[in-house]
BAKE-683445 format. One record per residue (C-alpha): x, z, y. Coordinates in nm, 3 decimals, always signed. Layout:
- X	Z	Y $
...
//
This chain:
- +5.948	+8.799	+15.669 $
- +5.651	+8.973	+15.822 $
- +5.444	+8.778	+16.076 $
- +5.570	+8.842	+16.431 $
- +5.271	+8.895	+16.662 $
- +5.276	+8.697	+16.989 $
- +5.286	+8.906	+17.312 $
- +4.992	+8.945	+17.541 $
- +5.097	+8.818	+17.878 $
- +4.941	+8.926	+18.207 $
- +4.626	+9.071	+18.050 $
- +4.336	+9.158	+18.278 $
- +4.290	+9.537	+18.309 $
- +4.098	+9.702	+18.143 $
- +4.233	+9.534	+17.833 $
- +4.173	+9.578	+17.458 $
- +4.367	+9.377	+17.199 $
- +4.429	+9.376	+16.823 $
- +4.751	+9.495	+16.663 $
- +4.793	+9.237	+16.392 $
- +4.886	+9.399	+16.066 $
- +4.839	+9.749	+16.210 $
- +5.128	+9.998	+16.235 $
- +5.426	+10.060	+16.003 $
- +5.724	+10.286	+16.022 $
- +5.978	+10.128	+16.254 $
- +5.736	+9.912	+16.442 $
- +5.771	+9.918	+16.824 $
- +5.530	+9.828	+17.098 $
- +5.650	+9.768	+17.450 $
- +5.420	+9.776	+17.747 $
- +5.581	+9.631	+18.059 $
- +5.416	+9.640	+18.402 $
- +5.387	+9.822	+18.733 $
- +5.204	+10.132	+18.842 $
- +4.995	+10.031	+19.135 $
- +5.066	+10.192	+19.476 $
- +4.835	+10.487	+19.536 $
- +4.752	+10.505	+19.164 $
- +4.536	+10.800	+19.048 $
- +4.594	+10.757	+18.676 $
- +4.618	+10.508	+18.400 $
- +4.618	+10.516	+18.018 $
- +4.748	+10.335	+17.711 $
- +4.575	+10.404	+17.382 $
- +4.652	+10.327	+17.023 $
- +4.312	+10.318	+16.861 $
- +4.147	+10.298	+16.518 $
- +3.923	+9.999	+16.605 $
- +3.789	+9.857	+16.931 $
- +3.447	+10.018	+16.949 $
- +3.371	+10.259	+17.236 $
- +3.361	+10.561	+16.998 $
- +3.675	+10.472	+16.807 $
- +3.925	+10.745	+16.724 $
- +4.240	+10.733	+16.938 $
- +4.557	+10.826	+16.756 $
- +4.767	+10.821	+17.066 $
- +4.644	+10.859	+17.427 $
- +4.915	+10.838	+17.695 $
- +4.777	+10.916	+18.038 $
- +5.004	+10.938	+18.346 $
- +4.815	+11.130	+18.621 $
- +4.893	+11.127	+18.991 $
- +4.575	+11.285	+19.134 $
- +4.589	+11.645	+19.009 $
- +4.893	+11.810	+19.171 $
- +5.247	+11.730	+19.039 $
- +5.250	+11.398	+18.853 $
- +5.230	+11.448	+18.472 $
- +5.200	+11.245	+18.159 $
- +4.924	+11.373	+17.935 $
- +4.914	+11.289	+17.561 $
- +4.630	+11.359	+17.325 $
- +4.422	+11.243	+17.030 $
- +4.046	+11.173	+17.012 $
- +3.883	+11.233	+16.670 $
- +3.514	+11.211	+16.597 $
- +3.437	+11.215	+16.970 $
- +3.640	+11.530	+17.050 $
- +3.971	+11.554	+17.233 $
- +4.241	+11.776	+17.081 $
- +4.490	+11.998	+17.259 $
- +4.680	+11.816	+17.538 $
- +5.057	+11.784	+17.545 $
- +5.198	+11.744	+17.895 $
- +5.540	+11.627	+18.033 $
- +5.650	+11.596	+18.397 $
- +5.607	+11.238	+18.514 $
- +5.947	+11.170	+18.671 $
- +5.999	+10.817	+18.532 $
- +5.669	+10.648	+18.627 $
- +5.644	+10.680	+19.004 $
- +5.350	+10.515	+19.185 $
- +5.428	+10.160	+19.287 $
- +5.720	+10.117	+19.047 $
- +5.786	+9.881	+18.750 $
- +5.821	+10.028	+18.402 $
- +5.880	+9.960	+18.035 $
- +5.701	+10.194	+17.803 $
- +5.830	+10.177	+17.439 $
- +5.630	+10.330	+17.148 $
- +5.814	+10.355	+16.819 $
- +5.634	+10.453	+16.495 $
- +5.818	+10.699	+16.275 $
- +5.705	+10.884	+15.964 $
- +5.601	+11.203	+16.146 $
- +5.558	+11.104	+16.512 $
- +5.534	+10.838	+16.782 $
- +5.863	+10.820	+16.977 $
- +5.797	+10.754	+17.344 $
- +6.047	+10.630	+17.609 $
- +6.013	+10.507	+17.961 $
- +6.273	+10.268	+18.109 $
- +6.503	+10.350	+17.819 $
- +6.481	+10.729	+17.875 $
- +6.330	+10.944	+17.601 $
- +6.002	+11.096	+17.710 $
- +5.880	+11.284	+17.400 $
- +5.785	+11.283	+17.037 $
- +5.414	+11.305	+16.968 $
- +5.333	+11.420	+16.615 $
- +5.075	+11.223	+16.423 $
- +4.731	+11.387	+16.416 $
- +4.564	+11.081	+16.264 $
- +4.739	+10.867	+15.998 $
- +4.915	+10.593	+16.192 $
- +4.814	+10.323	+15.936 $
- +4.461	+10.345	+16.065 $
- +4.561	+10.213	+16.407 $
- +4.482	+9.843	+16.471 $
- +4.407	+9.820	+16.843 $
- +4.581	+9.885	+17.181 $
- +4.397	+9.934	+17.508 $
- +4.516	+9.980	+17.864 $
- +4.303	+10.087	+18.161 $
- +4.334	+10.241	+18.506 $
- +4.541	+10.165	+18.825 $
- +4.815	+9.965	+18.657 $
- +4.908	+9.602	+18.613 $
- +5.069	+9.479	+18.295 $
- +5.298	+9.178	+18.264 $
- +5.349	+9.187	+17.889 $
- +5.263	+9.384	+17.571 $
- +5.512	+9.291	+17.302 $
- +5.546	+9.386	+16.931 $
- +5.844	+9.412	+16.706 $
- +5.810	+9.462	+16.331 $
- +6.047	+9.692	+16.137 $
- +6.349	+9.517	+15.999 $
- +6.342	+9.439	+15.624 $
- +6.659	+9.349	+15.458 $
- +6.668	+9.230	+15.092 $
- +7.002	+9.170	+14.932 $
- +7.057	+9.040	+14.584 $
- +7.373	+9.134	+14.397 $
- +7.516	+8.846	+14.202 $
- +7.639	+8.921	+13.853 $
- +7.973	+9.100	+13.875 $
- +8.239	+9.185	+13.622 $
- +8.256	+9.558	+13.562 $
- +8.478	+9.708	+13.293 $
- +8.506	+9.387	+13.110 $
- +8.131	+9.329	+13.087 $
- +7.896	+9.128	+13.307 $
- +7.638	+9.338	+13.487 $
- +7.360	+9.199	+13.715 $
- +7.137	+9.387	+13.939 $
- +6.912	+9.365	+14.244 $
- +6.958	+9.592	+14.539 $
- +6.664	+9.607	+14.780 $
- +6.719	+9.785	+15.111 $
- +6.426	+9.842	+15.343 $
- +6.556	+9.914	+15.699 $
- +6.295	+10.069	+15.927 $
- +6.503	+10.234	+16.204 $
- +6.350	+10.556	+16.329 $
- +6.547	+10.530	+16.655 $
- +6.604	+10.907	+16.697 $
- +6.786	+10.874	+17.029 $
- +6.463	+10.791	+17.209 $
- +6.169	+10.980	+17.063 $
- +5.847	+10.803	+17.069 $
- +5.677	+10.680	+17.379 $
- +5.300	+10.696	+17.370 $
- +5.063	+10.426	+17.445 $
- +4.872	+10.488	+17.764 $
- +4.507	+10.591	+17.774 $
- +4.253	+10.358	+17.615 $
- +3.935	+10.234	+17.765 $
- +3.675	+10.472	+17.628 $
- +3.384	+10.673	+17.749 $
- +3.506	+11.028	+17.800 $
- +3.282	+11.322	+17.723 $
- +3.120	+11.458	+18.045 $
- +3.255	+11.806	+17.981 $
- +3.612	+11.697	+17.938 $
- +3.896	+11.684	+18.185 $
- +3.914	+11.302	+18.141 $
- +3.740	+11.070	+18.384 $
- +3.387	+10.979	+18.289 $
- +3.258	+10.624	+18.283 $
- +3.141	+10.341	+18.057 $
- +3.358	+10.210	+17.775 $
- +3.537	+9.891	+17.859 $
- +3.472	+9.592	+17.636 $
- +3.764	+9.402	+17.485 $
- +3.929	+9.164	+17.731 $
- +4.113	+8.840	+17.646 $
- +4.490	+8.857	+17.654 $
- +4.507	+8.546	+17.868 $
- +4.225	+8.555	+18.109 $
- +4.288	+8.219	+18.270 $
- +4.280	+8.038	+17.932 $
- +4.137	+8.267	+17.666 $
- +4.294	+8.209	+17.327 $
- +4.597	+8.019	+17.474 $
- +4.937	+8.163	+17.388 $
- +5.199	+8.067	+17.650 $
- +5.514	+7.910	+17.527 $
- +5.801	+8.143	+17.458 $
- +6.102	+8.138	+17.698 $
- +6.357	+7.868	+17.613 $
- +6.732	+7.916	+17.563 $
- +6.928	+7.859	+17.776 $
- +6.718	+8.076	+18.003 $
- +6.758	+8.137	+18.379 $
- +6.536	+8.327	+18.621 $
- +6.553	+8.494	+18.962 $
- +6.568	+8.868	+18.991 $
- +6.336	+8.910	+19.285 $
- +6.478	+9.155	+19.542 $
- +6.799	+9.206	+19.338 $
- +6.887	+9.509	+19.135 $
- +6.855	+9.878	+19.226 $
- +6.885	+10.202	+19.035 $
- +6.575	+10.244	+18.816 $
- +6.518	+9.875	+18.762 $
- +6.503	+9.748	+18.405 $
- +6.514	+9.412	+18.237 $
- +6.374	+9.378	+17.876 $
- +6.460	+9.088	+17.652 $
- +6.298	+9.033	+17.304 $
- +6.389	+8.768	+17.058 $
- +6.553	+8.689	+16.724 $
- +6.912	+8.625	+16.636 $
- +6.964	+8.297	+16.451 $
- +7.070	+8.335	+16.091 $
- +7.395	+8.142	+16.154 $
- +7.466	+8.299	+16.497 $
- +7.820	+8.317	+16.632 $
- +7.744	+8.476	+16.967 $
- +7.498	+8.499	+17.258 $
- +7.528	+8.631	+17.610 $
- +7.322	+8.789	+17.886 $
- +7.462	+8.756	+18.239 $
- +7.346	+8.940	+18.555 $
- +7.491	+8.720	+18.825 $
- +7.536	+8.714	+19.209 $
- +7.640	+8.427	+19.436 $
- +8.015	+8.479	+19.379 $
- +8.034	+8.600	+19.016 $
- +7.882	+8.795	+18.730 $
- +7.819	+9.167	+18.763 $
- +7.749	+9.211	+18.393 $
- +7.845	+8.982	+18.109 $
- +7.698	+9.123	+17.785 $
- +7.824	+8.920	+17.493 $
- +7.749	+9.010	+17.125 $
- +8.003	+8.820	+16.905 $
- +7.904	+8.815	+16.535 $
- +8.225	+8.656	+16.419 $
- +8.414	+8.958	+16.561 $
- +8.144	+9.215	+16.494 $
- +8.159	+9.352	+16.844 $
- +7.984	+9.334	+17.183 $
- +8.200	+9.235	+17.474 $
- +8.120	+9.360	+17.829 $
- +8.293	+9.229	+18.133 $
- +8.266	+9.129	+18.504 $
- +8.367	+8.799	+18.671 $
- +8.468	+8.791	+19.034 $
- +8.536	+8.450	+19.196 $
- +8.625	+8.281	+18.868 $
- +8.841	+8.571	+18.757 $
- +8.744	+8.779	+18.452 $
- +8.827	+9.152	+18.446 $
- +8.941	+9.358	+18.146 $
- +8.705	+9.349	+17.852 $
- +8.520	+9.648	+17.713 $
- +8.451	+9.611	+17.338 $
- +8.273	+9.795	+17.065 $
- +7.940	+9.853	+16.880 $
- +7.728	+9.584	+16.720 $
- +7.359	+9.679	+16.710 $
- +7.240	+9.321	+16.652 $
- +7.204	+9.152	+16.313 $
- +7.200	+8.786	+16.220 $
- +6.849	+8.661	+16.137 $
- +6.680	+8.982	+16.274 $
- +6.451	+9.039	+16.574 $
- +6.572	+9.262	+16.857 $
- +6.461	+9.428	+17.175 $
- +6.725	+9.468	+17.451 $
- +6.654	+9.671	+17.760 $
- +6.919	+9.677	+18.041 $
- +6.864	+9.979	+18.269 $
- +7.031	+9.964	+18.610 $
- +7.139	+10.318	+18.706 $
- +7.335	+10.458	+18.999 $
- +7.681	+10.432	+18.850 $
- +7.638	+10.210	+18.544 $
- +7.427	+9.977	+18.336 $
- +7.279	+10.128	+18.018 $
- +7.189	+9.901	+17.731 $
- +6.918	+10.011	+17.485 $
- +6.880	+9.801	+17.168 $
- +6.577	+9.854	+16.939 $
- +6.502	+10.181	+17.109 $
- +6.853	+10.333	+17.081 $
- +7.121	+10.355	+17.344 $
- +7.397	+10.115	+17.246 $
- +7.635	+10.081	+17.542 $
- +7.703	+10.182	+17.903 $
- +7.900	+9.983	+18.154 $
- +8.019	+10.125	+18.485 $
- +7.944	+9.910	+18.791 $
- +8.242	+9.704	+18.901 $
- +8.031	+9.505	+19.147 $
- +7.845	+9.766	+19.349 $
- +7.635	+9.550	+19.585 $
- +7.349	+9.568	+19.333 $
- +7.093	+9.413	+19.574 $
- +7.297	+9.094	+19.554 $
- +7.258	+9.058	+19.179 $
- +6.979	+8.806	+19.180 $
- +7.000	+8.592	+18.866 $
- +6.944	+8.655	+18.497 $
- +7.093	+8.406	+18.249 $
- +7.061	+8.406	+17.869 $
- +7.234	+8.162	+17.636 $
- +7.362	+8.136	+17.285 $
- +7.244	+8.163	+16.923 $
- +6.911	+8.334	+16.973 $
- +6.544	+8.246	+17.022 $
- +6.341	+8.432	+17.281 $
- +6.000	+8.596	+17.246 $
- +5.964	+8.747	+17.592 $
- +6.172	+8.828	+17.903 $
- +6.044	+9.085	+18.147 $
- +6.240	+9.102	+18.473 $
//
């Protein structure tokens, strides 16, 4: 199994960090944080090296200071910016939390914000050259997490066919392209912009440690069973992102969004039944189950984002929408606890 890179937690901005092993098809990078109130712009870059003059394969640059808010994407090659691609910035309002997911596919970066597809950005530089991520501007970041593409290798035991014994090996490489949510770009890197360009001028930012308080220290991963407070409760637009790995012998695990008198959302993948159960509990009484779909796999890493929307929860697994669940408990502000338990290990939880 490929090495799973540890997340960068609470990096000091501007930040530059290595992407261990570079990029491959199916790899995802999630940047979780908050746009600062009164923000003018920020950027996430996927770069070819950490030097100030490094090429930038993907520059994602939300701007709030030049008329209607937009997200600008571009590429920097040999010191020159290419043609900008622009999208309205309706999912990254100033002062709000966000999850930006960048998925590498053969022909493009797929970009999504809070589980909503933003755009595909076609490769202008071969993605295998990328080995660095940087973040700069008026933003704070709680975590930058990485998920490698899934690789499955199955060996077929000798089988009887037509009276003879035949043996063979079947190797399946599974690198999900996640078409439902085209690539989310990384935001603008910390580089010196040419004076004649539309980008802000200024000195290049040197690499910053991922853990400023204790450089080189990797904080312990969250422990199962896991419990945390959802500060301020839920509201439409709020997201929760959980990354981890399903145990090879897993039977089930569950994620609960709870309130003082019950559970608003019980999300329960059951591997023995090959289904995901969704339900609500009110004063010790369970409602009717909703069942179907199994996007998780024993022994494989996963990324689960739960998006709270006006009328339902939306569950995005590995960049693809997996389920929706209509609100049965509508006092969303009272949903104040996240609980995770079962046959998984956790890499990161962003609430």
